[in-house]
C-alpha positions, 0 to 999 in steps of 0.5 A, spaced: 500 500 500 502 507 498 503 512 503 497 514 508 495 521 507 489 520 512 488 515 518 482 515 522 483 511 528 477 508 533 473 515 532 467 515 536 463 522 536 457 522 541 452 527 541 448 527 548 449 519 548 447 518 540 453 516 537 454 519 530 460 515 529 462 509 532 469 506 533 470 508 526 477 506 522 479 508 515 485 510 511 486 514 505 492 513 501 496 519 498 493 520 491 487 516 492 480 517 489 475 514 494 468 514 494 464 514 501 456 512 500 451 510 505 444 511 507 441 517 510 444 517 518 450 513 516 454 519 519 457 521 512 457 529 514 459 528 521 465 524 518 467 530 514 466 534 520 471 530 524 476 531 519 476 538 518 476 540 525 468 542 525 467 537 530 472 534 535 472 526 536 469 524 543 475 518 543 480 516 537 484 520 533 485 523 526 491 523 523 493 527 516 500 526 513 501 523 520 499 529 524 494 528 530 489 534 528 485 534 535 488 540 538 488 544 531 482 549 529 478 549 523 482 554 519 489 551 522 487 544 519 485 548 512 492 551 512 495 544 513 492 542 506 485 540 507 480 543 502 472 541 503 467 543 498 460 543 501 453 540 498 451 547 496 456 551 491 459 557 495 461 562 490 460 569 489 454 570 484 456 577 483 463 576 480 465 572 474 468 565 474 475 569 473 474 573 478 472 568 483 478 564 482 483 570 482 480 572 489 481 565 491 488 565 488 489 572 491 488 569 498 495 565 497 498 571 494 502 573 500 505 566 500 506 566 493 510 572 493 514 570 499 516 563 497 515 563 489 516 570 487 510 569 483 508 575 478 501 577 476 502 574 469 504 567 473 497 568 477 493 570 470 496 563 467 494 559 474 487 562 473 487 561 466 489 554 467 484 553 472 478 555 468 480 550 462 481 545 467 474 546 470 471 547 463 469 554 464 473 558 459 468 560 454 464 563 460 470 566 464 467 573 464 459 572 465 457 573 472 457 567 476 449 568 477 448 566 470 452 559 470 448 553 471 448 549 477 453 544 474 457 550 472 457 553 479 459 546 482 465 546 477 467 553 479 467 551 486 471 545 485 476 550 481 476 555 487 478 549 492 483 547 487 486 554 487 487 553 495 492 548 493 490 543 498 493 536 498 486 533 500 480 534 497 473 533 501 467 533 496 460 533 499 455 530 494 457 534 488 452 532 483 446 533 487 440 536 482 445 536 476 443 533 469 446 527 466 451 531 462 453 536 468 454 530 472 458 527 467 462 533 466 463 533 474 465 526 474 471 527 468 473 533 472 474 529 479 478 524 475 482 529 472 484 532 479 485 525 481 491 525 477 495 530 482 490 530 488 488 525 494 480 526 493 474 523 498 467 524 495 461 523 498 455 521 494 448 518 493 448 517 485 450 510 484 451 511 476 456 517 478 459 513 483 460 507 478 463 513 473 469 515 478 470 510 483 476 506 484 474 504 491 468 505 495 467 505 502 460 504 505 458 507 512 452 504 516 450 507 523 457 511 524 462 505 522 465 502 516 460 496 513 464 494 507 469 496 502 471 494 495 470 496 488 463 498 486 461 491 483 463 488 490 460 493 494 453 493 490 453 485 491 455 485 498 448 482 502 450 487 508 449 493 503 443 490 499 440 489 506 441 496 509 439 500 503 433 495 502 431 496 509 431 504 508 427 503 502 422 499 506 422 504 512 420 510 507 415 506 504 412 505 511 413 512 513 409 514 506 403 510 507 402 512 515 402 519 512 396 518 507 
């Protein structure tokens, strides 16, 4: 196996007695693209919250590049190289994609000039390269408010990459997208996976099949199983968990009628 960029060791997160995560163990190799799936309530969002420092584990530890993150605040963890994209795109709608990316890059400007002496022309090249990577060169100078939902998702992923993180955490990037937009986001993540470690949380199984190399299934705050998409989808435990939730939904719908 390769070098571990992330290791979760025996992590439990308890909220007033309810265990959102329970004795969770997980690891991610440097340069790996991993997809996390699981039914509602499996602990997926809490999982990301623990990695980014938004939530501290009740017990256990989170190691990023071998360093325990427990004593660090969210912004310190972000500076170490963990970037997170939330479900809803967080872009500046009154600015163009180019301006959104320039703004994000400018947050690194002091670092760039101090360490690398990057010129404005180098920054412009960086932004142009990002626009090309996320497929927004043609719409680079339109207000972001005029972009489609899928384009906004890609723009936010580009803004995340502009921060130069070592690990990208991407939460449900294709929710509400058309088939074409979903494919575009998938292609973008596959391209980024050539130079980044990426963890994606997703419900859309067709999208998971498009991008997944390895899938981890969470259930009730623990890892239920791991493997490639076919192994996971054919695992009797996974089938039971997902079918069981469908039955609960149907029963709930029936009781409301």
